[in-house]
N, C-alpha and C positions, 0 to 999 in steps of 0.2 A: 548637565541638571536642566529641569524646563521651569519656567514661572509665567505665572499668571500677569505678572505686571513687566511691562516695558514702558520703560523711560527714554522718550525721544525729546529732546529740549527741555523746554517747561511744563510738559502735559506726563504726565503718566498715563498708560491706559492699559486695561485690566478686561480680558477677555473672556467673557462668560463665566463667570464664579458659578457653580453650582455645589449644591449642599445635598449631600446622597439623600434618599427620601426615609431611611431608617433614624436620621440624625437631624430633620426637619422639627422646627418647632422648637428648639430649645436657643435662639439667638445667635449659632453660629455666623449667619449670614451675616450679621452686625457688626460680631467681633472680626471675621475675616475683612471685608472692607475698610473696619475704622483699622484695622494692624497694616492693611496695603495704603490708605491712606497717610499714615504717620511716616510709611517707607517711603514713599512718593516725597511727601515736603521735606523729609530729612535728606533725599537727593536732589533739594530745588527745585522741586515739581510743585506750583502754587494751584494747577489743577489737574484731577482725576478723572478722566473719562470712563465710563463702564459700558461694556458693550455687552446685548443679551442674545439669545442665540435665535433670536425671531427676526 
C-alpha cells in the first residue's frame, strides 16, 4: 500500500498532494490535508510538513 503521509518521529510529511483537474474547486484539497493532519496528530506528530512539486 502506498501512502502520501510519512511519519518520522514528531514530524509528519506529506509528499506533493495533488487533486485531479476534474475535481478542483470542490474543497477536496482542504479536506485531504485536514484528514492527513488528523492522522498525523493521532500518531503523535504535532507538526505536518507539506512538500509541493516545485
